C-alpha positions as CSV (number, residue, x, y, z in Angstrom):
1,M,4.6,-5.2,49.9
2,T,7.3,-7.0,47.9
3,W,11.0,-7.5,48.3
4,T,11.6,-5.7,45.0
5,E,10.1,-2.4,46.1
6,V,12.9,-0.1,47.2
7,K,11.9,2.3,50.0
8,I,14.4,4.2,52.0
9,E,13.3,6.7,54.7
10,M,16.1,9.2,54.2
11,D,14.6,11.6,56.8
12,A,15.0,9.0,59.5
13,F,18.5,8.1,58.4
14,N,19.5,11.7,58.2
15,E,18.1,12.3,61.7
16,R,20.0,9.3,63.1
17,T,23.2,10.5,61.6
18,A,22.7,14.3,62.2
19,N,22.9,14.8,58.4
20,D,26.6,13.9,58.6
21,I,27.4,12.6,55.1
22,E,30.8,11.2,56.1
23,L,29.2,9.3,59.0
24,Q,26.6,7.9,56.6
25,R,29.2,6.8,54.1
26,S,31.2,5.2,56.9
27,L,28.2,3.4,58.3
28,L,27.2,2.1,54.9
29,S,30.7,0.8,54.3
30,C,30.7,-1.0,57.6
31,F,27.2,-2.4,56.9
32,E,28.3,-3.7,53.5
33,N,31.0,-5.8,55.2
34,E,28.6,-6.9,57.9
35,F,26.0,-7.8,55.3
36,A,28.5,-9.9,53.3
37,S,29.4,-11.8,56.4
38,L,25.7,-12.3,57.4
39,R,24.9,-13.4,53.9
40,N,27.6,-16.0,53.9
41,S,26.4,-17.3,57.2
42,L,22.8,-17.4,56.2
43,T,23.6,-19.1,53.0
44,V,25.5,-22.0,54.6
45,I,23.1,-22.6,57.5
46,D,21.4,-26.0,57.6
47,L,18.0,-24.9,59.0
48,S,17.1,-28.4,60.2
49,R,20.1,-28.2,62.5
50,D,20.4,-24.5,63.3
51,Y,17.1,-22.6,62.9
52,Q,17.8,-20.6,66.0
53,L,21.1,-19.2,64.5
54,A,19.3,-18.3,61.3
55,S,16.6,-16.5,63.3
56,S,19.2,-14.7,65.3
57,L,21.1,-13.5,62.2
58,L,17.9,-12.3,60.6
59,H,17.1,-10.4,63.7
60,K,20.5,-8.7,63.6
61,L,20.0,-7.9,59.9
62,K,16.6,-6.4,60.7
63,G,18.2,-4.0,63.2
64,S,20.9,-3.0,60.8
65,V,18.6,-2.3,57.8
66,G,16.4,-0.4,60.2
67,V,19.2,2.0,61.0
68,F,19.5,2.9,57.3
69,G,15.7,3.4,56.8
70,F,15.2,0.3,54.7
71,V,11.7,0.0,56.0
72,N,10.3,-2.6,53.6
73,I,13.1,-5.0,54.5
74,A,12.8,-4.6,58.2
75,E,9.0,-5.1,58.0
76,R,9.5,-8.2,55.8
77,I,12.0,-9.7,58.2
78,S,9.5,-9.1,61.0
79,E,7.0,-11.1,59.0
80,L,9.6,-13.9,58.6
81,E,10.3,-13.9,62.3
82,N,6.6,-14.6,62.9
83,M,6.3,-17.4,60.3
84,P,5.8,-20.9,61.7
85,K,9.2,-22.7,61.7
86,S,8.0,-25.3,59.2
87,D,6.9,-22.7,56.6
88,F,10.0,-20.7,57.0
89,C,12.3,-23.7,56.6
90,A,10.3,-24.9,53.6
91,D,10.6,-21.6,51.8
92,Y,14.1,-20.6,53.1
93,A,16.0,-20.8,49.8
94,G,13.6,-18.5,48.0
95,I,13.2,-16.2,50.9
96,S,16.9,-15.7,51.4
97,S,17.6,-15.2,47.7
98,E,14.9,-12.5,47.6
99,L,16.1,-10.9,50.8
100,F,19.8,-10.7,49.7
101,S,18.7,-9.2,46.4
102,S,16.5,-6.6,48.1
103,V,19.2,-5.5,50.5
104,E,21.7,-5.1,47.6
105,K,19.1,-2.9,45.7
106,H,18.6,-0.8,48.8
107,I,22.3,-0.3,49.3
108,E,22.7,0.8,45.7
109,E,19.9,3.3,46.0
110,L,21.3,4.6,49.2
111,K,24.7,5.1,47.6
112,K,23.0,7.3,45.0
113,C,21.8,9.5,47.8
114,I,25.0,9.9,49.7
115,Y,27.7,9.8,47.1
């Protein structure tokens, strides 16, 4: 599995939202704002000083992407949560860049489905 593969489980998302397209659009709009905030926070975190905050924010992001059926991202974040701290910190810049790009791709694909 890679970050670049876009996979959205629309059936699960439709079930969570009772196929309410307006609700889906509203949730996605809220998530885009939340993601922008999380992205900013994750970008400026100094992991040597605040690894716990980064872990907490990633966990929050995992829950959010799970709601939308972004399965690959949720699974990948779970893998990150289980990485040794030293490996995670050493690879953080690359990991976060790929993560942000993947979330953006998923958002764009979801928009194609609900707009």
